[in-house]
Each structure stands twice: as structure tokens, then as C-alpha cells.
Backbone as CSV, one residue per row, in Angstrom:
resi,resn,N_x,N_y,N_z,CA_x,CA_y,CA_z,C_x,C_y,C_z
1,MET,-1.965,-19.744,8.171,-1.936,-19.999,10.093,-3.321,-20.922,10.355
2,SER,-2.818,-21.797,11.313,-3.955,-22.265,11.442,-4.348,-22.109,13.148
3,ASP,-5.634,-22.175,13.242,-6.088,-21.725,14.518,-5.046,-23.061,15.498
4,GLN,-4.519,-21.896,16.766,-4.133,-22.673,17.975,-5.270,-22.485,18.986
5,LYS,-5.057,-23.714,19.665,-5.643,-23.755,21.296,-5.107,-24.156,22.006
6,LYS,-5.038,-23.604,23.449,-4.137,-24.431,24.279,-5.835,-23.561,25.771
7,ASP,-5.593,-25.015,26.188,-7.051,-24.686,27.456,-8.841,-23.937,27.088
8,GLY,-8.734,-24.284,25.763,-10.200,-23.976,24.839,-9.898,-22.765,24.737
9,ILE,-8.695,-22.089,24.719,-9.115,-20.454,24.312,-7.901,-20.357,23.015
10,GLN,-8.926,-19.580,21.647,-7.918,-19.401,20.896,-6.565,-18.400,20.735
11,LYS,-5.430,-18.708,20.228,-4.013,-17.665,20.646,-4.669,-16.785,19.417
12,ASP,-3.834,-15.395,19.368,-3.533,-14.879,18.194,-2.991,-15.043,16.913
13,PHE,-3.391,-14.539,16.062,-3.191,-14.865,15.014,-2.011,-13.619,14.568
14,GLN,-0.652,-14.117,13.632,-0.247,-13.075,13.175,0.798,-12.862,12.281
15,GLN,0.932,-12.174,11.568,1.918,-12.332,10.059,2.479,-10.597,9.860
16,ILE,3.446,-10.421,8.988,3.906,-9.639,8.620,3.917,-9.225,7.050
17,VAL,3.499,-7.924,7.349,3.266,-7.114,5.936,3.557,-6.329,5.675
18,SER,4.016,-5.936,4.319,5.074,-5.074,3.812,4.177,-4.172,3.495
19,GLY,4.071,-2.938,4.200,3.436,-1.521,4.423,3.583,-1.049,5.781
20,GLY,3.063,0.310,5.881,3.413,0.608,7.019,2.080,1.227,7.210
21,LEU,2.005,1.878,8.439,0.376,1.678,9.141,0.403,3.049,10.495
22,LEU,-0.440,3.945,9.966,-0.717,5.125,10.819,-2.475,5.239,11.086
23,ARG,-2.243,6.184,12.273,-3.563,6.436,12.978,-4.378,7.902,11.690
24,ILE,-5.061,8.066,11.439,-5.771,9.207,10.606,-7.180,9.556,10.572
25,PHE,-7.211,10.166,11.652,-8.611,10.948,11.525,-9.870,9.503,12.975
26,GLY,-8.716,9.148,13.380,-9.272,8.063,14.199,-9.283,6.845,13.535
27,LEU,-8.785,6.622,12.335,-9.035,5.047,11.663,-7.303,4.989,11.575
28,GLY,-6.994,3.125,11.589,-5.737,2.559,11.206,-5.792,2.621,10.265
29,ILE,-4.731,3.311,8.940,-4.810,2.744,8.146,-3.679,2.397,7.660
30,LEU,-3.672,0.939,7.092,-2.482,0.515,6.591,-2.141,0.593,4.990
31,ILE,-0.770,1.173,4.629,-0.664,1.707,3.548,0.302,0.738,2.742
32,ILE,0.343,0.171,1.675,0.964,-1.146,1.240,0.809,-0.236,-0.440
33,GLY,1.950,-1.204,-1.297,1.915,-0.687,-2.514,3.634,-1.612,-2.905
34,ASP,3.804,-1.197,-4.149,5.521,-1.920,-4.732,6.204,-1.119,-4.278
35,SER,7.145,-1.927,-3.968,8.660,-0.879,-3.500,8.959,0.224,-4.398
36,GLY,9.378,1.152,-3.560,9.249,2.906,-3.908,8.156,3.279,-4.825
37,ILE,7.590,2.758,-4.990,6.113,3.563,-4.676,5.863,5.067,-4.025
38,GLY,6.443,5.028,-2.902,5.876,6.122,-2.498,5.755,6.174,-1.174
39,LYS,5.533,4.959,-0.525,4.462,4.373,0.746,4.986,5.266,2.247
40,SER,6.225,5.272,1.990,6.997,6.056,3.117,7.081,7.636,2.849
41,GLU,7.294,7.925,2.301,7.461,9.429,2.173,6.092,9.842,2.158
42,THR,5.309,9.054,1.785,3.377,9.504,2.026,3.399,9.465,3.574
43,ALA,3.641,8.273,3.930,4.067,8.472,5.608,4.446,9.713,6.099
44,LEU,5.560,9.892,6.128,6.561,11.030,6.776,5.527,11.642,6.074
45,GLU,4.793,12.440,5.844,3.854,14.085,4.760,2.719,13.890,5.896
46,LEU,1.483,12.823,6.429,1.239,12.703,6.830,1.441,12.423,8.778
47,VAL,2.095,12.113,9.192,2.704,12.528,10.455,3.457,14.075,10.564
48,SER,4.065,14.579,9.322,3.982,15.713,9.232,2.854,16.652,9.857
49,ARG,1.779,16.013,9.233,0.348,16.762,9.039,0.216,16.718,10.840
50,GLY,0.797,15.810,11.395,0.065,15.300,12.346,-0.520,13.972,13.357
51,HIS,-0.340,14.179,11.676,-1.208,11.776,12.250,-0.295,11.035,12.672
52,LYS,-0.971,9.969,13.414,0.082,8.958,14.311,0.062,8.009,13.556
53,PHE,1.924,7.644,13.686,2.803,6.875,13.264,2.992,5.687,13.877
54,VAL,2.737,4.429,13.838,3.376,2.745,13.982,4.233,2.595,13.555
55,SER,4.055,2.344,11.836,5.108,1.629,11.437,5.333,1.534,9.767
56,ASP,6.690,1.464,9.693,6.598,2.190,8.432,7.358,0.027,7.830
57,ASP,7.660,0.274,6.740,7.897,-0.991,5.983,7.220,-2.234,5.777
58,ALA,7.422,-2.551,7.577,6.911,-3.895,7.904,6.354,-3.372,9.151
59,THR,4.716,-3.836,9.038,4.052,-4.166,9.722,3.794,-5.308,10.491
60,VAL,3.488,-5.954,11.818,3.207,-7.188,12.527,1.413,-7.052,12.765
61,ILE,0.797,-7.985,12.248,-0.329,-7.758,12.171,-1.134,-8.737,12.649
62,THR,-1.623,-8.897,13.941,-2.270,-9.687,14.806,-3.776,-9.683,14.690
63,LYS,-4.465,-10.713,14.888,-6.142,-11.101,14.830,-6.151,-11.656,16.535
64,ASP,-6.924,-10.920,17.006,-7.217,-11.375,18.390,-8.386,-11.990,18.188
65,PRO,-8.704,-13.482,19.917,-9.957,-14.420,19.423,-11.323,-13.714,19.182
66,LYS,-11.440,-12.273,19.096,-12.808,-11.608,18.804,-13.243,-11.386,16.828
67,GLY,-11.392,-11.578,16.480,-11.132,-11.389,15.066,-10.796,-10.368,15.029
68,GLU,-10.535,-9.229,15.811,-10.507,-8.002,15.551,-8.858,-7.743,14.813
69,ILE,-8.325,-6.774,13.728,-7.100,-6.927,13.405,-6.647,-5.911,13.796
70,SER,-5.215,-5.871,14.062,-4.440,-4.714,14.651,-3.303,-4.801,14.302
71,GLY,-2.642,-3.615,14.347,-0.766,-3.570,13.530,-0.041,-2.991,14.224
72,SER,1.168,-3.181,14.486,2.039,-3.082,14.879,3.631,-3.111,14.634
73,ALA,4.943,-1.848,14.970,5.951,-2.418,14.354,6.940,-3.328,14.888
74,PRO,7.464,-4.028,14.234,8.216,-5.382,14.710,9.200,-4.421,15.484
75,ASP,9.698,-5.248,16.681,10.440,-4.070,17.794,12.023,-3.789,17.407
76,LEU,12.389,-4.559,15.917,13.677,-3.768,15.620,13.364,-2.263,14.694
77,SER,12.392,-1.895,14.427,11.828,-1.133,13.342,11.092,-0.033,14.082
78,LYS,11.126,-0.116,15.578,10.033,0.615,16.232,10.731,1.701,15.841
79,ASP,9.679,2.925,15.579,10.109,4.573,16.036,10.960,4.848,14.786
80,TYR,11.178,4.313,13.633,12.202,4.389,12.369,11.411,3.996,11.375
81,MET,11.794,5.394,10.260,11.416,5.065,8.940,12.578,4.973,8.043
82,GLU,12.455,4.757,6.814,13.505,4.713,5.896,13.044,5.041,4.780
83,ILE,13.593,6.555,4.200,13.221,7.590,3.245,14.542,7.298,2.179
84,ARG,14.259,7.264,0.897,15.388,7.353,0.067,16.194,8.442,0.012
85,GLY,17.503,8.438,-0.335,17.781,9.815,-0.227,18.508,10.529,1.198
86,LEU,17.569,10.064,2.766,17.944,10.674,3.941,18.074,9.277,5.197
87,GLY,17.641,8.295,3.625,17.960,6.794,5.082,17.495,6.449,5.601
88,ILE,17.738,6.556,7.425,16.806,6.023,8.286,16.600,7.164,9.325
89,ILE,15.574,7.359,9.269,14.987,8.713,10.189,14.578,7.813,11.611
90,ASN,14.613,8.402,13.253,13.761,8.169,13.920,12.366,9.101,13.652
91,VAL,11.493,8.629,13.656,10.294,9.623,13.657,9.592,10.164,15.635
92,ARG,10.090,9.121,16.206,10.054,9.889,17.395,10.875,11.087,18.110
93,GLU,12.380,11.236,17.736,12.982,12.103,17.640,13.015,13.442,16.980
94,ILE,12.218,13.094,16.060,11.863,14.122,15.254,10.576,15.285,15.627
95,TYR,9.485,14.232,15.767,8.446,14.330,15.770,7.741,14.414,17.263
96,GLY,8.473,13.478,18.091,8.090,13.861,18.942,7.408,12.587,19.341
97,LYS,6.952,12.150,21.132,6.832,10.670,21.481,4.676,11.229,21.016
98,ILE,4.770,11.918,20.968,3.067,12.405,21.137,2.305,11.110,19.427
99,LEU,3.046,12.121,19.007,2.730,11.459,16.980,3.393,9.603,17.226
100,ILE,3.569,8.837,18.268,3.959,7.436,17.958,3.058,6.713,18.934
101,LEU,2.013,5.774,17.822,1.489,4.879,18.793,2.262,3.294,18.681
102,GLN,1.647,2.531,19.619,2.287,1.229,19.720,1.719,0.835,18.766
103,LYS,0.389,0.836,18.900,-0.805,-0.081,17.981,-1.883,0.350,17.852
104,THR,-2.478,-0.191,16.648,-3.807,0.574,15.746,-4.545,-0.813,15.167
105,ALA,-5.517,-0.495,15.127,-6.646,-0.911,15.006,-6.491,-1.041,13.246
106,VAL,-6.598,-1.673,12.325,-6.855,-1.635,11.002,-8.099,-1.496,10.392
107,ASP,-8.392,-0.113,10.018,-10.127,-0.128,9.796,-9.620,0.177,8.228
108,LEU,-9.103,0.348,7.158,-8.683,0.380,5.744,-7.444,0.070,5.242
109,VAL,-7.457,-0.310,4.489,-6.126,-0.989,3.696,-6.556,0.329,2.154
110,VAL,-4.933,0.998,2.104,-4.837,1.987,0.989,-3.283,1.455,0.351
111,GLU,-3.972,1.132,-1.214,-2.533,0.548,-1.798,-2.474,1.845,-2.842
112,LEU,-1.407,1.952,-2.549,-0.618,2.775,-3.918,-0.414,2.302,-4.542
113,LYS,-0.695,2.526,-5.919,-0.509,1.945,-7.333,0.042,2.761,-8.726
114,LYS,0.809,2.620,-9.205,1.597,3.373,-10.588,0.261,3.353,-11.076
115,TRP,0.509,5.047,-11.722,-1.009,5.041,-12.603,-0.489,4.520,-14.275
116,GLU,-1.098,4.277,-14.810,-0.969,3.261,-15.889,-1.753,3.958,-16.886
117,GLU,-1.096,5.003,-18.001,-1.372,5.418,-18.618,-2.544,4.888,-19.938
118,GLY,-3.695,5.430,-20.108,-4.883,4.884,-20.858,-5.847,3.924,-20.388
119,LYS,-5.605,3.998,-18.362,-6.322,2.673,-18.155,-7.539,3.818,-17.477
120,ASP,-9.130,2.913,-17.256,-9.830,3.610,-17.475,-10.307,3.756,-15.863
121,TYR,-9.991,4.852,-15.348,-9.886,4.515,-13.663,-11.598,5.019,-13.420
122,ASP,-11.753,4.485,-12.112,-13.360,5.257,-11.359,-13.251,6.229,-10.862
123,ARG,-13.849,7.458,-11.654,-13.995,8.838,-11.479,-14.926,9.334,-10.516
124,LEU,-16.489,8.002,-10.468,-17.957,8.545,-10.046,-17.438,8.084,-8.234
125,GLY,-16.738,7.000,-8.157,-16.901,6.345,-6.966,-18.421,5.913,-6.700
126,LEU,-18.581,5.402,-7.504,-19.572,4.463,-7.654,-20.037,2.581,-6.532
127,THR,-18.342,2.888,-7.624,-18.068,1.350,-7.252,-17.927,1.316,-5.744
128,ASN,-17.936,0.302,-4.951,-17.500,-0.123,-3.794,-16.352,-0.602,-3.417
129,TYR,-15.752,-0.285,-2.118,-14.574,-1.022,-2.178,-13.997,-2.278,-2.129
130,GLY,-12.588,-2.699,-2.943,-12.290,-3.393,-2.790,-12.167,-4.194,-1.668
131,LYS,-11.312,-5.798,-1.769,-11.202,-6.406,-0.603,-9.874,-6.277,-0.629
132,HIS,-9.265,-6.415,0.807,-7.849,-6.985,0.905,-7.668,-8.046,2.447
133,LEU,-7.327,-9.256,2.107,-7.191,-10.109,3.030,-6.175,-10.072,3.783
134,LEU,-6.361,-9.867,5.218,-5.780,-9.861,6.346,-5.743,-10.843,7.648
135,LEU,-5.406,-12.299,7.538,-5.011,-13.338,8.653,-6.413,-13.460,8.271
136,ASP,-7.013,-13.901,7.342,-8.429,-14.292,6.683,-9.768,-13.529,7.073
137,GLU,-9.426,-12.224,7.407,-10.858,-11.215,7.373,-10.342,-10.607,6.157
138,GLU,-11.522,-9.929,6.075,-11.627,-9.179,4.615,-11.746,-7.864,5.159
139,MET,-10.863,-7.201,4.398,-10.656,-5.388,5.114,-10.720,-4.952,3.764
140,PRO,-11.422,-3.187,4.256,-11.902,-2.565,2.611,-10.536,-2.514,1.963
141,LEU,-10.416,-2.474,0.641,-9.603,-1.559,0.182,-9.083,-0.614,-0.962
142,ILE,-9.162,0.733,-0.725,-8.672,1.685,-1.578,-7.874,1.676,-2.300
143,SER,-7.802,1.797,-3.325,-6.421,1.590,-4.657,-6.312,3.298,-5.448
144,ILE,-5.279,3.620,-4.554,-5.234,4.700,-4.966,-3.909,5.355,-6.061
145,PRO,-4.236,5.429,-7.411,-3.165,5.990,-8.424,-2.190,6.985,-8.146
146,VAL,-0.878,6.393,-8.501,0.406,7.594,-7.726,0.910,8.095,-8.973
147,ALA,0.732,9.047,-9.516,1.330,9.924,-10.481,2.326,11.291,-10.026
148,PRO,3.104,11.476,-11.012,3.370,12.920,-10.421,2.214,14.239,-10.852
149,GLY,2.457,14.922,-9.441,1.477,16.271,-9.247,0.137,15.913,-8.260
150,ARG,0.452,14.384,-7.875,-0.593,13.938,-7.116,-0.142,14.038,-5.634
151,ASN,-0.842,14.430,-4.611,-0.506,14.522,-3.601,-1.169,13.773,-2.144
152,MET,-0.547,12.525,-2.590,-0.971,11.518,-2.132,-0.867,11.358,-0.425
153,ALA,-1.079,11.776,0.457,-1.053,12.565,1.491,-2.185,13.241,1.759
154,THR,-2.670,14.205,0.829,-4.033,14.932,0.873,-4.939,13.524,0.273
155,LEU,-4.778,13.093,-1.071,-5.625,11.718,-1.280,-5.625,10.985,0.022
156,ILE,-5.063,10.600,0.668,-5.430,9.610,1.837,-5.913,9.998,2.940
157,GLU,-5.770,11.156,3.330,-6.573,12.005,4.144,-8.078,12.311,3.192
158,VAL,-7.969,12.450,2.670,-9.837,12.085,1.937,-10.600,10.852,1.669
159,ALA,-9.456,10.063,1.570,-10.332,8.759,1.598,-10.777,8.520,2.673
160,CYS,-9.563,8.667,3.657,-10.110,8.167,5.194,-11.731,9.037,5.639
161,LYS,-11.774,10.640,5.248,-13.349,11.421,5.761,-14.141,10.579,4.811
162,VAL,-13.920,10.012,3.362,-15.190,8.741,2.743,-15.223,8.267,3.643
163,HIS,-14.467,7.276,3.822,-14.491,5.995,4.969,-15.230,6.392,6.025
164,LEU,-14.796,7.381,7.069,-15.827,7.702,7.706,-17.528,7.855,7.555
165,LEU,-17.834,8.740,6.228,-18.693,9.541,5.780,-19.865,8.359,5.656
166,LYS,-18.944,6.901,4.685,-19.748,6.062,4.145,-20.129,5.257,5.441
167,LYS,-19.684,5.145,6.512,-20.006,3.851,7.771,-20.928,5.079,8.332
168,LYS,-21.170,6.031,8.184,-22.217,7.167,8.526,-23.707,6.805,8.146
169,GLY,-22.857,6.706,6.189,-24.745,5.950,5.690,-24.467,7.140,4.709
170,TYR,-23.670,8.175,3.955,-23.700,8.766,3.363,-22.310,8.889,2.246
171,HIS,-22.596,9.200,1.430,-22.300,8.490,-0.322,-22.566,10.141,-1.104
172,ALA,-21.765,10.431,-1.308,-21.712,11.670,-2.504,-21.781,10.440,-3.487
173,PRO,-21.883,10.086,-4.274,-22.108,9.402,-5.663,-23.304,9.403,-6.100
174,SER,-24.266,8.776,-4.672,-25.218,7.914,-4.825,-26.427,9.901,-4.675
175,GLU,-25.315,10.721,-4.169,-26.549,12.011,-3.632,-26.301,12.604,-4.933
176,ILE,-25.691,12.524,-5.415,-25.024,13.407,-7.070,-26.854,12.628,-8.209
177,ALA,-26.303,11.580,-7.649,-26.906,10.399,-8.781,-28.378,10.881,-8.928
178,ASN,-28.671,10.880,-7.316,-30.506,11.429,-7.007,-30.396,12.767,-7.374
179,LYS,-30.072,13.649,-7.401,-29.965,14.910,-7.625,-30.243,14.846,-9.369
180,LEU,-29.702,14.253,-10.041,-29.545,13.994,-11.255,-30.594,13.040,-11.892
181,ASP,-31.600,12.708,-11.396,-32.494,11.408,-11.822,-33.399,12.669,-11.496
182,ARG,-33.997,13.330,-10.666,-34.915,14.278,-10.212,-34.780,14.996,-11.083
183,VAL,-33.702,16.111,-11.798,-33.621,17.019,-12.806,-33.678,16.408,-14.196
184,LEU,-33.841,15.178,-14.222,-34.075,14.130,-15.459,-35.619,14.111,-15.662
185,ARG,-36.371,13.680,-14.306,-37.866,13.508,-14.070,-38.251,14.668,-14.292
């Protein structure tokens, strides 16, 4: 999208993203992934745990003149989720308006990916986040492999806690690597 200016003021950018948006532990989390991977079911579990719901399936992403990225639900689908086997549900009616947000900043993108047998997944957390572009802004991206028996809601909650700790300067893999170095010396 191109910059649009009127009277010298930059207008907000906007795009629709396939994914859901929640506020978890004070962070705006955009959950993306292939169709049928479990984004909505994971979001439903997170809402049932008391986290705030913004949107499901489609999220309107905007960028303000300061470059801040936020998201909201399209008017048509506000308050609704589509859950395979249940159909369309109204989150506000089931969980109450206290768990609904109209808009939130996007702080982290979580991509749910199908588990690939034989693929070498990062087990130590030594690598940095990936990056996901939203309106030409790089957002931190965590990819979580989905497989039977993995509790995606819990993993996303932990990813949020890890992200918050990283922002405070704490990094568990570095801590254990330092401990190992001291033992080996």
C-alpha cells in the first residue's frame, strides 16, 4: 500500500490478515497458520482461560502515523468465531463482554505449523525470533509445530511469558549455557 497524505498528515494503513487476535498477559497475539490447523480452537481455549478476544479468522490490521500496528475484527464478524463441528458461536454471549476487546496492539505473531516428522526443531531456544511483515513493519514471529497431544493454548501462553521475559532481558537458554560454561571451566 502506498502512503496517502492529506494536508501533510499521513493516513493509517490497513490490511486484512487471515488469523485471529487475542490479548494474552497484556500482549496482542496474532495467531496465523494454514486453514484447519487449529487456530480458532486454540483461541477458544485461550478465551475460556480468561484471555481477551478481538477477532477470529480475519483481522483488520492498521498502522498509525507513528508506525504502531494494531488489529480489530471486521464489522461483520465482530464477536464471532467459527468452530468446525459447532459452527458459528458468539463469544460475547458465551463468555461475556468482559472478555471482548474492540482493538489491541499487535506485539507478537504466533504461527501454528503442521508438525513434520523428521524435521529438526529448535529445542534449546537459542535462535532468535523469526520476522513477520505487517504493513511493512517487522513483527517478532514464533512458529509452533502442531501435533496430536500438544496443548497449543498452553504453549502460546508460555510463548507470551517467554516474550515478556526477553523484553526484560532474561533469556533462559543463555542462562543455562552460562552455567554449563562455568561447570566446564
